C-alpha positions, 0 to 999 in steps of 0.5 A: 601537483604535490602530495601536500593535503590541503583539505582533509574531510572526515564527516561522520554525520551532519543533520539538518535542524529539522532532524534530516540526516544530510551527510554521513560517512564522507571521507576525502583527501584533497591535495594541493593543485588537484582538480576534484569533482563531486557528482550526484543527483539532486538532493544528494548533498553536494551543496551541503558538503561544500558548505561544511567544507567551507566552514559555513555549517559547523554543527557536524560530527567528524572533522574538516581540516584546512592545512591540518587545522580544524576549520571550526577553530578558524575565524572566517577571515582565516578561512577566506585567506585560503579558501572560498565558496562560489554559490551556484547562483551568482546573484546570491553572491554579488551585491555591489553596484559595479564589478570593481567594488564587488571584487575589492570588497574582500581585500578591503575588509582584510585590511589591505592598502588602497594600492594593494586592493587595486592591484589585487582587483586588477590581477583577479579580473585578468585571471578570469579574463574580465579585464576592463570590466571594472566600471561595468554595472553588475546588472549589465553582466551576462550570467556567465560573466557574473560567475566569473566575477564571483570567482574573481572576488575570491581570487582577489583575497588570495584564495588558493582553494576554490569550492564551486557549486555547479559553476556551469549551471545555467550556461549554454554549451559554449559557456560551459566549455569556456568556464571549464577552460577558465577553471583549468587555467586557474588550476594548471597555471596558477596552481589553484586547488579546485573542488567542484560540484557538477552535473556536467558529466561529459566535461568531467573526463576532459578536465578533472583529476579525480571524481567523487560520487555522492549518493544520499549524503554518502561518498560511495565511490572515489577515484580517477574518471576511468575508474568511476565511469564503468557501467551504465547500471552502476550509474543508474543506481545513483541516478547518474549516467555515463558520459555519452561517448562512453555510453555509445561504446559500451553499447557497441561493445556489449550489445553489438559485440565490437571488440573494444579493449576499453571504454573511452570517456572522450571523443579523442579516446573513442577516435583512437580506439575506433581507428585501432579496430580498423587498423587491426581489421577487427571490424 
């Protein structure tokens, strides 16, 4: 990870056309190579924030800078050379009859040669582990496969920053884990900067570098997962919860007086803390 800030967000306010205040006091610094999570209850403003960050909603007070340039001064083509948004529902994003046609749409419209387009499509499908799917009809893909093709469509244009709206929504538990593993590979192996809105609380400590809590359109807290997930009461206030293993250890510590030194967020961390207590004969 580097210290280069790719996306600088300082939104004073954004109001829907009907007058509803959707976002206010939102400040984020997203560095190259980071894997960032935005969490919040339904209606907290996560999708709206991603669309503002992607330049789809421009009528806001404040600034969103992509590599130091106000996103409202960039053309869609200039934005999409670097950054793109994957919608929560892939059926809203996919439109071509086949996988290859859909993934190639972006690079074709960016003016790449036929040979370059074919190479970009090939690399993008490989990156999302969908090699050999080029001729497959979109309608025959599973929901999870459609999400991967949406990501491939952005990668084929050379995107270095992915904004993802609930990428694990609608997937079964194994599908969720596989999607997160894929995103982690893109992040660590290919240095793709990722910002994702998510409800998958239990997966956050396993994969993400930093988390922001959005509540009623405001960022109320941001930091490392261990700094964000502290007490159940704080999570309830924003209509969220702790990761389940953290909830269990918190109760054992505070209701049953077991001397845990810290609240683990993952099964692996919890295992080490429990073994430590047994080793020290504290339980």
